[in-house]
C-alpha positions in Angstrom: 117.2 87.7 102.5 117.8 86.9 106.2 121.3 87.1 107.5 122.9 85.7 110.7 122.0 87.8 113.7 118.6 88.8 112.5 115.1 87.7 113.4 112.4 88.0 110.7 108.7 88.0 111.7 105.7 87.6 109.4 103.3 90.3 110.3 100.5 90.8 107.7 98.9 93.7 109.5 97.6 97.0 108.1 99.6 100.1 108.9 98.4 103.6 108.9 100.3 106.2 106.8 101.1 109.6 108.3 99.6 111.6 105.4 101.9 114.6 105.5 104.9 112.3 104.8 103.6 110.8 101.5 105.9 111.0 98.4 103.9 113.5 96.3 106.3 113.1 93.3 105.5 109.4 93.1 101.8 110.1 93.4 102.0 112.7 90.6 103.6 109.9 88.4 100.7 107.5 89.2 102.4 105.5 92.0 101.2 105.1 95.6 103.6 107.6 97.1 105.3 105.7 99.9 105.0 107.7 103.1 108.1 108.2 105.2 106.2 107.4 108.4 103.5 104.9 109.4 101.8 104.0 112.6 101.9 100.3 113.5 100.6 98.9 116.8 100.5 102.5 118.2 104.2 103.1 117.4 105.9 105.1 114.7 107.6 103.1 111.9 109.8 105.7 110.2 111.4 104.9 106.8 115.1 105.8 106.5 115.4 104.6 102.9 114.1 102.2 100.3 116.3 99.2 99.6 114.2 97.8 96.7 110.8 98.2 95.1 108.8 96.1 92.7 105.3 95.6 91.4 103.0 92.5 91.4 100.7 92.2 88.4 97.8 90.0 87.7 95.4 89.3 84.7 92.3 91.4 84.0 89.3 90.2 86.0 86.9 90.9 83.1 88.3 88.7 80.4 90.7 91.0 78.6 94.3 89.8 77.9 95.7 92.8 79.7 97.7 92.7 83.0 97.2 95.2 85.8 99.4 96.2 88.8 97.8 94.6 91.9 100.4 95.6 94.5 103.4 97.9 94.9 106.1 96.4 97.2 108.8 98.2 99.1 111.7 96.7 101.1 112.8 99.5 103.4 115.2 100.2 106.3 113.7 102.0 109.2 115.4 104.6 111.4 115.4 102.0 114.2 117.5 99.7 112.0 114.8 97.3 111.1 114.3 95.9 107.6 110.6 95.7 106.6 108.6 94.6 103.6 105.6 96.9 103.0 103.0 96.7 100.2 100.3 98.9 98.8 97.1 97.3 97.4 95.9 99.1 94.3 92.3 97.8 94.9 91.3 97.1 98.5 89.2 94.1 99.2 86.0 93.5 101.3 85.7 95.0 104.7 89.3 96.3 104.6 88.5 98.8 101.8 90.2 101.6 103.6 93.3 99.6 104.5 95.6 99.8 101.6 99.1 99.8 103.2 100.2 96.5 104.8 103.3 95.5 106.8 104.1 92.0 105.4 107.2 91.3 107.5 109.8 92.9 109.6 113.4 91.9 110.4 115.2 93.1 113.5 118.9 93.5 112.7 119.8 94.2 116.3 118.4 90.8 117.4 120.9 88.7 119.5 120.2 85.0 119.3 120.6 83.0 122.5 123.8 80.9 122.5 
């Protein structure tokens, strides 16, 4: 939810996780293991804390009545006071098969609108 004094930007770009910062406990439980740091546009995007997380599911693509987790979503606060929505794709698609982490949007809480 956007609040007064913020500027939200739709990004939809892949981000590169810093491997040594991955949450190994979440990985051991079968989750994607949200890293504490990513590289986006050549800059560090450091996660201070997770505000909210959820999963997006979809039907089986082979005719079964089962549902499968397609994406793991995280709304996070960064150390630079930005709020970001990040997701992890369980199955990568097409030529982006090595890109599994995506920055969906970012909100700059320090944004000062022009009067």
